[in-house]
C-alpha positions in Angstrom: 111.7 -81.6 157.4 114.9 -79.6 157.3 113.4 -76.3 156.1 109.6 -76.3 156.9 108.7 -78.5 159.8 106.2 -78.3 161.4 104.5 -76.2 158.8 101.9 -77.8 156.5 103.9 -77.4 153.3 107.3 -76.3 152.0 108.1 -73.7 149.3 110.7 -75.7 147.4 112.2 -72.8 145.4 112.8 -70.5 148.4 113.2 -73.4 150.9 110.8 -71.7 153.3 107.7 -72.9 155.2 104.4 -72.8 153.4 100.8 -73.7 154.0 97.8 -75.0 152.1 95.0 -72.4 152.3 92.1 -74.8 152.3 93.5 -76.9 155.2 96.1 -74.7 156.9 97.2 -77.4 159.4 100.6 -78.1 160.9 102.3 -81.2 159.6 99.8 -81.6 156.8 102.3 -82.8 154.2 103.9 -85.2 156.8 100.5 -86.7 157.7 99.5 -87.0 154.0 102.8 -88.7 153.2 103.2 -91.1 156.2 102.2 -94.1 154.2 104.5 -93.1 151.3 107.5 -93.5 153.7 106.2 -97.0 154.5 105.6 -97.9 150.8 109.1 -96.8 149.9 110.5 -99.0 152.6 112.0 -96.2 154.9 110.9 -97.9 158.1 113.0 -95.8 160.4 111.7 -92.5 159.0 108.1 -93.8 159.0 108.5 -94.6 162.7 110.1 -91.3 163.5 107.3 -89.5 161.6 104.6 -91.4 163.5 106.2 -90.4 166.8 106.4 -86.7 165.7 102.8 -86.7 164.7 101.4 -88.5 167.7 103.5 -86.4 170.1 103.1 -83.0 168.5 99.9 -82.7 166.4 96.6 -81.4 167.8 93.4 -80.6 166.0 92.1 -78.4 168.9 92.8 -75.2 167.0 90.6 -72.2 166.0 91.1 -72.9 162.3 88.6 -73.0 159.4 89.3 -75.9 157.1 87.8 -77.5 154.0 85.9 -80.6 155.1 86.8 -82.3 151.8 90.6 -81.5 151.8 91.0 -82.2 155.6 89.2 -85.6 155.2 91.1 -86.9 152.2 94.5 -85.6 153.3 94.6 -85.6 157.1 92.0 -88.1 158.1 93.0 -90.5 155.2 96.7 -90.1 156.0 96.1 -91.0 159.7 94.0 -94.0 158.9 96.4 -95.4 156.3 99.4 -95.0 158.6 97.5 -96.6 161.4 96.7 -99.6 159.3 100.3 -100.1 158.2 101.7 -99.5 161.7 99.1 -102.0 163.1 100.0 -104.8 160.6 102.2 -107.1 162.6 103.3 -108.8 159.4 105.1 -105.6 158.3 106.9 -104.7 161.5 106.3 -101.0 160.9 104.9 -100.4 164.4 107.7 -101.5 166.6 111.3 -100.4 167.2 113.7 -100.7 170.1 112.2 -98.8 173.0 109.0 -97.9 171.0 105.7 -99.6 170.2 102.8 -98.2 168.3 99.6 -98.4 170.3 96.9 -96.9 168.1 97.7 -93.2 168.7 97.1 -92.3 165.1 93.6 -93.8 165.2 92.8 -91.7 168.3 93.9 -88.6 166.4 91.8 -89.6 163.4 88.7 -90.0 165.5 89.3 -86.7 167.2 89.5 -85.0 163.8 86.4 -86.8 162.4 84.4 -85.6 165.4 85.4 -82.1 164.6 84.2 -82.5 161.0 80.8 -83.9 161.9 79.1 -80.5 162.6 79.3 -79.8 158.8 76.9 -82.6 158.1 74.1 -81.0 160.1 72.0 -79.8 157.2 68.4 -80.6 156.1 69.7 -82.6 153.1 72.6 -84.3 155.1 74.9 -82.9 152.4 77.6 -81.1 154.4 78.8 -77.5 154.4 82.2 -77.1 152.7 84.0 -75.5 155.6 84.1 -76.2 159.3 86.0 -74.6 162.2 87.9 -77.3 164.1 87.1 -75.8 167.4 83.7 -74.0 166.9 81.9 -75.9 164.2 80.4 -74.4 161.1 81.6 -70.7 160.8 78.9 -68.0 160.9 77.9 -66.9 157.4 79.3 -70.1 155.8 78.0 -70.5 152.3 75.2 -73.1 151.8 76.6 -74.1 148.4 78.7 -77.2 148.3 80.5 -78.9 145.4 79.6 -82.4 144.4 83.2 -83.7 144.7 83.6 -81.9 148.1 80.4 -83.4 149.6 80.5 -86.7 147.9 84.1 -87.7 148.5 84.0 -88.4 152.3 82.3 -91.8 152.5 85.5 -94.0 152.2 87.5 -92.5 155.0 84.5 -92.1 157.3 83.3 -95.6 156.7 86.7 -97.0 157.4 86.9 -95.1 160.6 83.6 -96.6 161.6 85.0 -100.1 160.9 88.1 -99.4 163.1 86.2 -97.8 165.9 83.0 -99.9 165.6 81.1 -96.6 165.6 78.7 -96.3 162.7 78.1 -92.5 163.1 80.9 -91.6 160.8 79.9 -93.9 158.0 76.3 -92.8 158.2 77.3 -89.2 157.7 79.5 -89.9 154.7 77.1 -92.3 153.1 74.1 -90.0 153.5 76.0 -87.2 151.8 76.9 -89.3 148.8 73.5 -90.8 148.4 71.9 -87.4 149.0 73.7 -86.1 145.9 72.8 -89.2 143.8 69.1 -89.1 144.8 68.9 -85.6 143.4 70.2 -86.7 139.9 68.3 -85.6 136.8 66.2 -87.8 134.6 69.4 -88.4 132.6 71.0 -89.8 135.7 73.4 -86.8 135.8 74.5 -84.8 138.8 75.5 -81.2 138.8 78.7 -79.6 140.1 77.3 -77.4 142.9 74.3 -77.8 145.1 72.4 -76.0 147.8 72.9 -77.9 151.0 69.6 -76.5 152.5 67.1 -77.3 149.8 68.9 -79.7 147.5 68.7 -77.6 144.4 71.5 -77.7 141.8 73.1 -74.3 141.7 75.4 -75.4 138.9 73.3 -77.9 136.9 76.3 -78.9 134.7 77.6 -82.5 134.7 81.3 -83.1 134.1 84.1 -85.4 135.0 86.6 -82.7 136.1 86.7 -80.2 138.9 84.0 -80.2 141.5 82.7 -83.6 140.4 85.5 -86.1 139.7 86.0 -87.9 142.9 82.3 -88.3 143.6 82.2 -91.0 140.9 85.4 -92.5 142.3 83.9 -93.0 145.7 80.7 -94.6 144.4 82.9 -97.3 143.0 85.3 -97.6 145.9 82.7 -97.5 148.6 81.5 -100.8 147.0 85.0 -102.1 146.7 85.6 -101.4 150.4 82.6 -103.4 151.6 81.4 -105.6 148.8 77.9 -104.2 149.0 76.3 -104.2 145.5 73.2 -102.5 146.8 73.4 -99.6 146.7 77.0 -98.9 145.9 77.8 -101.0 142.8 74.3 -100.4 141.3 74.7 -96.7 141.8 78.1 -96.6 140.3 77.0 -98.6 137.2 74.1 -96.3 136.6 76.3 -93.2 137.0 78.9 -94.7 134.7 76.3 -95.5 132.0 75.1 -91.9 132.2 78.6 -90.5 131.9 79.4 -92.7 128.9 76.1 -91.9 127.3 75.9 -88.2 127.8 79.5 -86.9 128.4 81.7 -88.9 126.2 82.9 -87.2 123.0 85.0 -89.6 121.0 87.9 -90.4 123.4 87.3 -87.3 125.5 84.6 -85.9 127.9 82.5 -82.8 127.8 80.5 -80.8 130.3 76.7 -81.0 129.6 73.5 -79.7 131.0 72.1 -82.2 133.5 68.6 -81.9 132.3 68.8 -81.6 128.5 72.2 -83.2 127.9 73.2 -80.2 125.7 77.0 -79.7 125.6 78.1 -76.7 127.6 81.9 -77.0 127.3 84.3 -79.2 125.3 87.6 -79.1 127.2 89.9 -81.6 128.8 90.7 -81.0 132.5 93.6 -82.8 134.1 91.2 -84.2 136.7 89.5 -86.2 133.9 92.5 -88.4 133.8 91.4 -90.5 136.9 88.3 -91.9 135.0 89.9 -94.5 132.7 91.9 -95.9 135.6 88.7 -96.2 137.7 87.0 -98.0 134.8 89.9 -100.4 134.5 89.8 -101.0 138.2 86.1 -101.9 138.0 86.9 -104.4 135.3 83.8 -104.1 133.0 84.8 -105.7 129.7 82.5 -103.4 127.8 84.5 -100.4 129.0 88.2 -101.4 129.1 89.1 -100.8 125.5 87.4 -97.4 125.4 89.0 -96.5 128.7 92.4 -97.4 127.3 91.7 -95.2 124.3 90.9 -92.2 126.6 94.1 -92.9 128.6 96.1 -92.8 125.4 94.3 -89.6 124.3 95.2 -87.9 127.6 98.8 -88.9 127.2 98.9 -87.1 123.8 98.6 -83.8 125.7 101.4 -84.8 128.1 103.5 -85.9 125.1 103.2 -82.4 123.5 103.7 -80.4 126.7 105.8 -82.7 128.9 103.1 -82.3 131.6 99.3 -82.1 131.7 98.0 -78.5 131.8 95.0 -78.0 134.1 92.8 -77.4 131.0 93.3 -78.1 127.3 91.1 -77.5 124.2 91.1 -80.9 122.5 88.9 -79.6 119.6 91.5 -77.0 118.4 94.4 -78.7 120.1 95.7 -75.7 122.0 96.2 -74.4 125.5 93.3 -72.6 127.2 93.7 -69.1 128.6 96.9 -67.1 128.5 100.4 -68.7 128.4 102.0 -65.2 128.4 105.3 -65.5 130.3 104.5 -62.5 132.5 100.9 -63.5 133.4 100.0 -67.1 132.7 96.5 -68.3 133.8 96.0 -71.3 136.0 94.7 -73.3 133.1 98.2 -73.6 131.6 99.8 -74.7 134.9 100.7 -78.2 136.1 100.3 -78.5 139.9 102.1 -81.9 140.0 98.7 -83.8 139.8 98.8 -87.6 139.9 95.6 -88.6 138.0 97.2 -89.7 134.7 99.8 -91.7 136.6 97.1 -93.3 138.7 95.3 -94.4 135.5 98.6 -95.6 134.1 99.3 -97.6 137.3 96.0 -99.4 137.1 96.3 -100.3 133.4 99.8 -101.6 134.0 98.9 -103.7 137.0 95.8 -105.1 135.3 97.3 -105.9 131.9 100.9 -106.4 132.7 101.6 -104.6 129.5 105.1 -103.0 129.8 104.2 -100.3 127.2 102.5 -98.4 130.0 105.9 -97.9 131.7 107.1 -95.8 128.7 105.1 -92.7 129.4 105.8 -93.1 133.1 109.5 -93.0 132.4 109.1 -89.8 130.5 107.1 -88.3 133.3 109.9 -89.0 135.7 112.4 -87.4 133.3 110.2 -84.3 133.0 109.9 -84.0 136.8 113.6 -84.3 137.2 114.4 -81.8 134.4 111.8 -79.1 135.0 110.4 -79.5 138.5 113.3 -80.6 140.8 114.7 -78.0 143.2 117.2 -78.1 146.0 114.4 -78.5 148.5 111.9 -80.7 146.6 109.8 -80.5 143.5 107.8 -77.5 142.5 104.6 -76.8 140.5 104.9 -75.7 136.8 103.2 -72.3 136.4 103.3 -72.5 132.6 103.7 -75.7 130.6 104.6 -73.7 127.6 107.6 -71.9 129.0 108.1 -74.4 131.9 108.2 -71.4 134.3 108.2 -72.7 137.9 106.1 -71.7 140.9 107.1 -72.1 144.5 104.8 -74.8 145.9 104.9 -78.5 146.5 101.3 -79.7 147.3 101.1 -82.5 149.8 99.5 -84.8 147.3 102.7 -84.9 145.3 104.3 -87.0 148.0 101.1 -88.8 148.9 100.0 -89.7 145.4 102.3 -88.8 142.5 105.5 -90.3 143.8 103.6 -93.3 145.3 102.1 -94.3 141.9 105.4 -93.8 140.2 107.3 -95.9 142.8 104.8 -98.7 142.6 104.8 -98.7 138.8 108.4 -99.6 138.8 108.6 -101.9 141.8 107.4 -105.2 140.4 107.9 -107.2 143.6 106.5 -104.8 146.2 104.7 -106.4 149.0 101.6 -104.2 148.5 100.9 -105.9 145.2 100.0 -109.1 147.1 97.6 -107.5 149.5 93.9 -106.9 149.2 93.6 -103.2 149.4 92.4 -100.1 147.7 93.6 -96.5 147.3 91.6 -93.5 148.4 91.4 -90.5 146.2 94.5 -89.3 147.9 96.2 -92.7 147.3 96.1 -93.6 150.9 96.0 -97.4 151.5 93.0 -99.1 153.1 92.9 -102.8 153.5 89.6 -104.3 152.3 86.8 -105.1 154.7 83.6 -107.1 154.3 81.4 -106.0 157.2 79.7 -102.8 156.2 79.4 -100.4 159.1 76.3 -98.7 157.6 73.9 -101.1 155.9 70.9 -99.4 154.3 67.8 -99.7 156.6 65.9 -101.9 154.1 68.9 -104.1 153.4 70.3 -107.1 155.3 73.9 -106.0 155.1 74.9 -108.6 152.5 75.3 -108.2 148.7 72.8 -110.1 146.7 75.5 -112.2 145.2 76.9 -113.0 148.6 73.5 -114.2 149.7 73.5 -116.9 146.9 74.3 -120.4 148.0 78.0 -121.2 147.8 79.7 -124.5 147.7 81.4 -125.9 150.8 84.7 -126.1 149.0 84.4 -122.5 147.9 83.6 -121.4 151.5 86.6 -123.3 152.8 88.8 -121.8 150.2 87.7 -118.4 151.1 88.3 -119.1 154.8 91.8 -120.4 154.0 92.6 -117.2 152.2 92.0 -115.4 155.4 94.4 -117.3 157.6 96.4 -114.9 159.6 94.3 -111.9 158.7 93.2 -111.2 162.3 96.8 -110.6 163.2 96.1 -107.1 162.1 93.0 -106.3 164.2 89.7 -108.0 165.0 87.9 -105.0 163.5 89.5 -105.6 160.0 87.9 -108.9 158.8 89.1 -110.5 155.7 87.1 -109.9 152.6 85.3 -113.1 151.6 82.2 -114.1 149.9 81.9 -111.3 147.3 82.8 -112.9 144.1 82.5 -109.7 142.0 84.6 -107.6 144.2 87.7 -106.1 142.7 89.5 -107.0 145.9 88.3 -110.5 146.4 91.0 -113.1 147.1 89.4 -115.6 144.7 89.3 -113.5 141.5 90.1 -115.6 138.5 93.0 -114.7 136.2 91.9 -112.2 133.7 92.2 -113.3 130.1 93.0 -110.6 127.6 92.9 -110.7 123.8 96.0 -110.8 121.6 95.3 -107.3 120.2 96.8 -104.8 122.6 93.8 -102.6 122.6 94.6 -102.0 126.3 98.2 -101.0 125.7 99.9 -97.6 125.6 100.6 -96.3 122.0 103.0 -93.4 121.2 101.4 -93.2 117.8 97.8 -93.1 119.1 95.3 -91.0 117.2 92.2 -89.9 119.1 88.7 -90.4 117.7 87.3 -87.0 118.3 83.6 -86.9 117.7 83.6 -90.5 116.6 81.8 -93.3 118.4 83.9 -95.8 120.3 83.1 -99.3 121.2 84.6 -102.0 123.3 87.2 -104.1 121.5 87.5 -106.7 124.3 85.5 -109.9 123.8 86.8 -111.9 126.7 85.1 -111.9 130.1 87.2 -110.2 132.7 87.0 -110.3 136.4 87.5 -107.3 138.7 90.8 -107.9 140.3 92.9 -104.7 140.3 96.2 -106.5 140.4 97.4 -109.3 138.1 101.0 -109.9 138.7 101.7 -112.3 135.8 99.3 -111.8 133.0 98.9 -114.6 130.4 101.1 -114.5 127.3 99.6 -112.9 124.3 98.9 -115.2 121.4 100.8 -114.4 118.2 97.9 -113.7 115.9 94.3 -112.6 116.4 91.4 -111.8 114.1 89.6 -109.7 116.7 89.0 -106.1 115.8 91.6 -103.7 117.2 94.2 -101.1 116.6 97.6 -102.6 117.6 98.7 -106.1 117.1 101.8 -108.0 118.2 103.0 -110.6 115.6 105.4 -113.4 116.6 107.8 -114.5 113.8 111.0 -116.5 113.6 112.8 -113.1 113.6 111.1 -112.0 116.9 108.0 -110.0 117.7 106.7 -107.1 115.6 104.2 -104.4 116.6 101.7 -103.7 113.8 99.6 -100.6 114.3 96.9 -99.4 111.9 96.8 -95.6 111.9 94.0 -93.5 110.7 95.6 -93.2 107.2 98.4 -95.7 107.2 100.3 -98.3 109.1 103.3 -98.7 111.4 105.4 -101.8 111.7 108.2 -102.0 114.3 110.5 -104.8 115.2 110.4 -104.9 119.0 113.9 -106.2 119.8 115.8 -103.4 117.9 113.2 -100.7 117.2 113.7 -100.9 113.4 110.6 -100.3 111.3 108.6 -97.6 109.6 105.5 -95.4 109.9 103.7 -94.8 106.6 100.9 -92.3 106.4 98.7 -91.1 103.5 98.7 -87.2 103.3 97.1 -84.6 101.1 97.5 -84.5 97.3 98.1 -88.3 97.3 101.5 -87.8 98.9 102.7 -90.0 101.8 104.8 -89.5 104.9 107.4 -92.2 105.7 109.4 -92.3 109.0 111.9 -95.1 108.9 113.5 -96.3 112.1 116.8 -98.1 112.0 120.0 -98.5 114.0 120.5 -94.8 114.0 118.1 -91.9 114.3 114.8 -91.8 112.4 114.8 -90.7 108.8 111.8 -88.9 107.3 110.9 -88.9 103.7 107.9 -87.5 101.8 106.8 -89.2 98.6 104.5 -87.8 95.9 102.1 -89.7 93.7 104.8 -90.2 91.1 107.1 -91.9 93.5 109.6 -89.0 93.8 111.1 -88.4 97.2 111.6 -85.2 99.1 114.2 -85.3 101.9 115.1 -82.6 104.3 118.3 -81.7 106.1 119.9 -78.8 108.0 123.7 -78.7 107.2 126.0 -77.0 109.6 129.1 -75.0 108.6 132.0 -77.1 107.5 134.0 -76.2 110.6 131.2 -77.6 112.7 131.0 -80.9 110.8 132.1 -83.9 112.7 133.7 -81.8 115.4 130.8 -80.0 117.0 130.7 -80.6 120.7 127.1 -79.2 120.7 125.9 -81.5 117.9 128.1 -84.5 117.5 125.8 -86.4 115.1 127.9 -85.3 112.2 127.0 -82.6 109.7 123.4 -83.1 108.7 120.4 -82.6 111.0 117.2 -84.5 110.1 114.2 -82.3 109.5 110.7 -82.5 108.0 109.5 -80.0 105.4 106.3 -78.1 105.8 103.1 -78.8 103.9 103.0 -75.1 103.0 105.3 -72.8 101.1 107.8 -74.0 98.5 107.9 -77.5 99.9 104.2 -78.0 99.3 104.5 -77.9 95.5 103.8 -81.2 93.6 105.1 -83.1 91.9 108.3 -82.8 93.9 110.3 -83.1 90.7 109.2 -79.6 89.8 111.1 -78.2 92.8 114.5 -79.2 91.4 115.7 -79.1 95.0 116.0 -76.1 97.4 119.1 -74.9 99.2 119.1 -71.8 101.5 122.3 -70.7 103.3 122.5 -68.1 106.0 123.3 -67.3 109.6 121.5 -69.0 112.4 119.3 -66.6 114.5 116.9 -67.1 117.3 113.7 -65.3 117.8 114.1 -61.7 118.9 112.6 -60.7 122.2 110.1 -58.4 120.6 108.6 -61.3 118.7 107.7 -63.1 121.9 109.3 -66.4 123.2 107.5 -68.4 120.4 107.8 -66.0 117.5 104.2 -65.1 117.3 104.5 -61.3 117.4 106.0 -58.9 114.7 109.7 -59.0 114.5 110.0 -55.3 113.4 108.0 -52.2 112.9 108.4 -49.3 110.4 110.3 -47.4 113.0 112.6 -50.1 114.2 113.5 -52.6 111.4 115.7 -55.6 112.3 118.4 -55.6 109.6 120.2 -58.5 111.3 117.5 -60.9 110.3 117.8 -60.3 106.6 118.7 -63.6 104.9 118.9 -65.4 108.3 117.7 -68.9 109.1 115.5 -68.3 112.1 115.1 -70.9 114.8 111.7 -70.7 116.5 110.0 -72.9 119.1 106.7 -74.7 118.4 103.6 -73.4 120.1 100.9 -70.7 120.6 100.3 -69.7 117.0 100.2 -71.7 113.7 103.3 -72.9 112.0 102.5 -70.9 108.9 102.1 -67.7 111.0 105.6 -68.2 112.4 107.0 -68.6 109.0 105.1 -65.6 107.6 106.3 -63.3 110.4 109.9 -64.4 109.9 109.6 -63.8 106.2 108.2 -60.4 106.9 111.4 -59.7 108.9 113.5 -60.7 105.9 114.4 -64.3 106.9 115.5 -66.7 104.2 114.1 -69.8 106.0 112.5 -70.9 109.3 113.4 -73.9 111.5 110.6 -74.8 113.9 111.7 -76.7 117.0 109.4 -79.4 118.2 108.5 -79.1 121.9 108.6 -82.8 122.9 111.8 -84.3 124.2 111.9 -87.3 121.8 113.6 -87.5 118.5 110.3 -86.8 116.7 109.3 -84.3 114.0 106.0 -84.0 112.0 104.7 -82.4 108.8 103.6 -78.9 109.6 100.1 -78.2 108.2 99.3 -75.0 106.5 96.2 -72.7 106.4 93.5 -73.9 104.0 92.0 -71.3 101.5 88.7 -71.6 103.4 90.4 -70.3 106.5 90.9 -66.9 104.9 93.8 -64.6 105.6 95.8 -65.0 108.8 95.1 -62.5 111.6 97.9 -61.4 113.8 97.2 -62.5 117.5 98.0 -59.0 118.9 95.7 -57.0 116.6 92.4 -57.2 114.8 94.0 -56.1 111.6 94.5 -58.6 108.8 98.3 -58.5 108.5 99.3 -61.6 106.6 97.9 -63.7 103.8 98.4 -67.4 103.2 99.6 -66.9 99.7 102.6 -64.8 100.6 105.0 -67.4 101.9 108.0 -68.0 99.7 110.6 -69.1 102.1 111.0 -72.8 103.2 110.0 -73.9 106.6 111.1 -77.1 108.3 110.8 -78.8 111.6 113.6 -80.4 113.7 113.5 -82.4 116.9 114.0 -80.6 120.2 117.5 -81.9 120.8 118.6 -80.6 117.4 116.8 -77.3 117.9 118.6 -76.8 121.2 121.9 -77.4 119.3 121.0 -74.9 116.7 120.2 -72.3 119.3 123.5 -72.9 120.9 125.3 -72.5 117.6 123.5 -69.2 117.0 125.3 -67.7 120.0 128.6 -68.5 118.1 127.4 -66.7 114.9 127.4 -69.9 113.0 125.8 -70.5 109.6 123.7 -73.4 108.3 122.1 -74.5 105.1 118.5 -75.8 104.6 118.5 -78.6 102.1 115.3 -79.9 100.4 116.6 -82.6 98.1 114.4 -84.3 95.5 115.1 -87.8 94.2 113.2 -89.4 91.3 111.4 -92.6 91.9 113.6 -94.7 94.2 116.0 -97.1 92.7 115.9 -100.9 93.3 118.6 -100.8 96.0 116.9 -98.2 98.2 115.1 -99.6 101.3 112.1 -97.3 100.6 108.4 -98.0 100.3 107.1 -99.4 97.0 103.5 -99.2 95.8 103.4 -101.9 93.2 100.8 -103.4 90.8 102.6 -106.6 90.2 100.3 -109.6 90.6 103.4 -111.7 90.1 105.0 -110.2 93.2 102.0 -111.2 95.3 102.1 -114.7 93.9 105.9 -115.0 94.4 105.7 -113.8 98.0 102.7 -116.0 98.8 104.5 -119.0 97.3 107.6 -118.2 99.4 105.5 -117.9 102.6 104.1 -121.4 102.0 107.7 -122.8 102.1 108.6 -121.3 105.4 107.2 -123.1 108.5 105.1 -121.0 110.9 104.8 -118.2 108.4 101.4 -117.1 107.4 99.7 -113.9 106.4 98.3 -111.8 109.2 94.8 -110.4 108.8 95.1 -106.7 109.8 93.1 -105.9 113.0 91.7 -102.9 111.3 91.6 -102.5 107.5 93.8 -99.9 106.0 92.1 -97.1 104.0 91.7 -97.9 100.3 93.7 -94.9 99.2 96.7 -96.5 101.0 97.1 -99.0 98.1 97.9 -98.7 94.5 95.5 -100.0 91.9 96.1 -103.7 92.5 96.1 -103.2 96.2 99.8 -104.0 96.9 102.2 -102.3 99.3 105.8 -103.4 99.7 108.7 -102.1 101.7 112.1 -103.7 102.2 114.4 -103.1 105.2 117.9 -104.3 105.5 117.0 -107.5 107.3 113.2 -107.9 106.9 110.5 -106.9 104.5 106.8 -106.3 104.6 104.1 -106.9 102.0 100.6 -105.7 102.6 97.7 -106.5 100.2 94.3 -104.9 100.4 91.1 -106.0 98.7 88.0 -103.8 98.6 85.0 -105.3 100.3 82.4 -102.6 99.6 82.2 -99.9 97.0 80.2 -96.8 96.5 80.8 -95.1 93.1 84.5 -95.1 92.4 85.6 -95.2 96.1 86.0 -98.3 98.2 84.4 -97.9 101.6 86.6 -100.5 103.3 89.3 -103.0 102.6 90.4 -106.3 103.9 94.1 -106.0 104.6 96.7 -108.8 105.0 100.3 -108.4 106.1 103.3 -110.6 105.7 106.7 -110.1 107.4 109.6 -112.0 105.8 113.2 -112.6 106.6 115.3 -111.1 103.7 118.2 -113.5 104.3 116.1 -116.5 103.2 115.9 -117.4 99.4 114.1 -116.9 97.2 112.8 -113.7 98.8 116.2 -112.2 99.0 116.0 -111.6 95.2 112.5 -110.2 95.4 113.5 -107.7 98.2 116.7 -106.6 96.3 114.8 -106.1 93.0 112.2 -104.1 94.9 109.4 -104.8 92.6 
């Protein structure tokens, strides 16, 4: 308001007025964000904004605009603000000397009338552009996108309800159904269509750009009115087709609408709305797989702090160019809300606080990388975090709104029967459909069934006071399957948190997924106080919560291991089977995580980066004492096994960062024959993660004469991982800037390690002071009895002793693992044992099927025991 009003947008870096090209309208951001002001409780500014809009905004302008963008941003914003200002229970529409009298609705209807000429086509599928004064521009393309033409029905139908004029609803509904009626035999719709003849000009089905919100509005058009026929039936058919033809593991692909052949396997940030929509619709068959997709999408945000516009989930890398001088749009993050939207739905539906964890991180990323003196700006490059100079109106309308409501547990909106448009505008639910199909009586089939008098009275009682809003907004009653129905039963969820957020999630690429939920769920989008999870369940799943006398523990079965974490203090471990029968252990305690690698003989390989003695204990940059935790690479010297053959590795040298000529991520040559870089001889080079392989970074550094490489993780958490190397089948490494084979995988002789981002930032700072460090790879023979490290034992006596002990402790019993651990996880007799300071875990595994020498599956049982109770104290100390 201070720097850009009345322009449509603001440029938050330059603090100058801006505009949105597809809908270059005055006050666009203000209109789009009117209801955000109300949601955040700023009543005074909401009222001031309403006055500014009603007194100063006119749509009688000679301006070409996108029908889609104008409908969802401007028309939707006006309708939502009108609804909130008209709700006498909220007191948003009155102030001393001012009373709201429906002016926003008048503006909305004026705008809708100016959009209607676009719908005058033989197919009723609208043109993409209209001139607000003159109608469809001369020469306007006849090609329309599916999302653009099919995401108009909600706002137009709602306007019809408010004005009692069905013209608008008929136009929006005819467009959406016109697209659906032209689906292929596989029930798939393309991305672009000819509005004149109804032929698909892009016969490719997908869940991302040009298609996404079409599916959203099939569902929400039903939720708005409760009409199962056609809207719920159409959505369910479309959903079945999507899951059958587009789903690839936990991801989605683009496919040919006629043959179903895969055309592209990439994630688009717009895909992220879909799991939330499935959660909103409440189909028990879909909830668990939708939660898996949501977790998979968060993996990308975890690695890059934001969601890029596109991502290759097969090779797990960015799409297009992330070059700092000329990044492509695919590596940008335009502050989109879709992943937060899905997170909001899962949190409101399940009540599981784990969904707040990634949302908190999102807020931190926004504050760190996107905030400017005049707002928040888009990220041009998620790799370098280079910023643009644009704040889309949907950032205020959607992104901030979902974040705000995620963390406001007691917000009044949670108690209302409402739905969000695709722009997160708020529409109260209605039950009278303004545009019933001609061969339909205006009632859902379920609503037409006989209902008991008591149920009818209960429904009527739920509507008391509803008409205080407006006679044209009737209470929604009688639709027992509606996600907005006042009488929805409390949803019962299983004990296994298959619907929760998981930091350690591993996606099932190219693997079939199936629902893990066995309880019948309703379709209420909001459940304020979900039922308490039972302590133990034998349902199939991935993550379990176990209640013990010591508190709750989270037990998660990974693809090749297990994670056990005590919830009250975060202590625990993650134990994963790796190549060559080695294992990766990350132990969590009162301090930072410790990483250890163990080989098949039980020897341990630990990693550390030691700072110069004058930095130890006194460094303002890195106060965590002398040793920085790190994880050794699975290539180079640290890949040799058994670890006892290494006899330890120590490399000392000056700390250096990547030279400019090697690129920001160390993926280009450090030197040439003409210009060698002598300063890097014997140095420990600190290089960021990203763009090229870990091994390529190390090989390039070695080529420049480095003694060791420290790769810095690119996520903000205290997390490292084991860096994979190039397999022999991959052949020699090829330098990204040339077609020549410049490096071979057998040439690396220097150690490479990974450190957490916070430690890497400290090392970079120390490099400016010409400090030195030492890379330490320390080998310890099989752990002694006192060490709280994992044990793989064969002692049948141990199992017997622990089982006997468990029988003496009330409320202690073995937990059947939700998903069996892989057979290779266990030693010969199927026993795994780890002792922490206060608690210990014993897991036993029994093969249930065999094929040759390998077991195909196991039955795993887990026992968590308090170390302070005899006789287990002796067992834990002995560490057998």
